C-alpha positions as CSV (number, residue, x, y, z in Angstrom):
1,X,-34.0,104.1,-47.6
2,X,-31.2,106.2,-46.1
3,X,-31.9,108.4,-42.9
4,X,-31.7,111.8,-43.9
5,X,-31.0,114.0,-40.8
6,X,-32.6,117.0,-42.2
7,X,-35.7,115.3,-42.1
8,X,-35.7,114.4,-38.6
9,X,-37.9,116.7,-36.1
10,X,-35.7,117.5,-32.8
11,X,-36.4,119.1,-29.5
12,X,-34.6,122.0,-30.7
13,X,-36.9,122.4,-33.7
14,X,-39.9,122.0,-31.4
15,X,-38.4,124.5,-28.7
16,X,-37.5,127.1,-31.6
17,X,-41.0,126.8,-32.9
18,X,-42.9,127.0,-29.5
19,X,-40.3,130.2,-28.9
20,X,-41.6,131.9,-32.0
21,X,-45.2,131.2,-31.2
22,X,-44.7,132.5,-27.5
23,X,-43.1,135.6,-28.9
24,X,-46.0,136.1,-31.7
25,X,-48.8,135.5,-28.9
26,X,-47.0,137.8,-26.7
27,X,-46.9,140.8,-29.3
28,X,-50.5,139.9,-30.3
29,X,-51.7,139.6,-26.3
30,X,-53.2,136.4,-27.4
31,X,-54.3,135.2,-23.9
32,X,-55.5,131.8,-25.4
33,X,-52.3,130.8,-27.1
34,X,-50.2,132.1,-24.0
35,X,-52.4,129.6,-21.6
36,X,-51.8,126.7,-24.0
37,X,-48.2,127.4,-24.3
38,X,-47.6,127.7,-20.6
39,X,-49.7,124.5,-19.9
40,X,-47.6,122.6,-22.7
41,X,-44.3,123.9,-21.3
42,X,-45.3,122.6,-18.1
43,X,-46.1,119.1,-19.8
44,X,-42.7,119.3,-21.0
45,X,-41.3,120.0,-17.9
46,X,-43.1,117.5,-15.9
47,X,-41.6,114.8,-18.7
48,X,-38.0,116.2,-18.4
49,X,-38.4,115.7,-14.4
50,X,-40.1,112.0,-14.8
51,X,-37.4,111.0,-17.2
52,X,-35.0,112.4,-14.9
53,X,-33.3,114.2,-18.1
54,X,-30.4,116.6,-16.8
55,X,-29.0,119.9,-18.5
56,X,-29.9,122.8,-19.9
57,X,-33.3,121.9,-21.1
58,X,-34.8,122.5,-17.8
59,X,-33.6,126.2,-17.5
60,X,-34.9,126.8,-20.9
61,X,-38.3,125.2,-20.1
62,X,-38.5,127.3,-16.8
63,X,-37.9,130.5,-18.8
64,X,-40.3,129.6,-21.7
65,X,-43.2,128.7,-18.9
66,X,-42.6,132.0,-16.8
67,X,-42.6,134.0,-19.9
68,X,-46.0,132.6,-20.8
69,X,-47.5,132.8,-17.4
70,X,-46.0,136.5,-16.7
71,X,-47.4,137.5,-20.2
72,X,-50.7,136.2,-19.5
73,X,-50.7,138.3,-16.1
74,X,-49.5,141.5,-18.1
75,X,-46.1,141.4,-16.7
76,X,-44.5,140.0,-19.8
77,X,-41.1,141.9,-19.0
78,X,-40.7,140.3,-15.6
79,X,-39.2,137.2,-17.3
80,X,-36.9,136.4,-20.3
81,X,-37.4,134.5,-23.5
82,X,-34.6,132.4,-24.3
83,X,-32.7,133.4,-27.4
84,X,-32.4,130.7,-30.3
85,X,-28.7,130.6,-29.7
86,X,-29.4,130.0,-26.2
87,X,-31.9,127.2,-27.0
88,X,-29.5,125.5,-29.5
89,X,-26.4,125.7,-27.1
90,X,-28.3,124.3,-24.0
91,X,-29.9,121.2,-25.9
92,X,-27.0,120.4,-28.3
93,X,-24.6,120.3,-25.0
94,X,-26.6,117.4,-23.7
């Protein structure tokens, strides 16, 4: 069976999906989803540190996590959600 790259789930796909969930949860003020996302971003961040992965993924995860926590605290304007282009660019350089 031939390997089809369009059928692969990538880190970029996952982070773009989570970014959309974050934006949606912020718009709906869905604190439960924001808390789950913040914990999930923190777990991914721990994995990145454990594996000693270098590059732009750390900055992307930090911004996503900060945005989730800031939104929970009612100061969503305080942090920046990375754009789709930033995520794609940061992860494609690695």
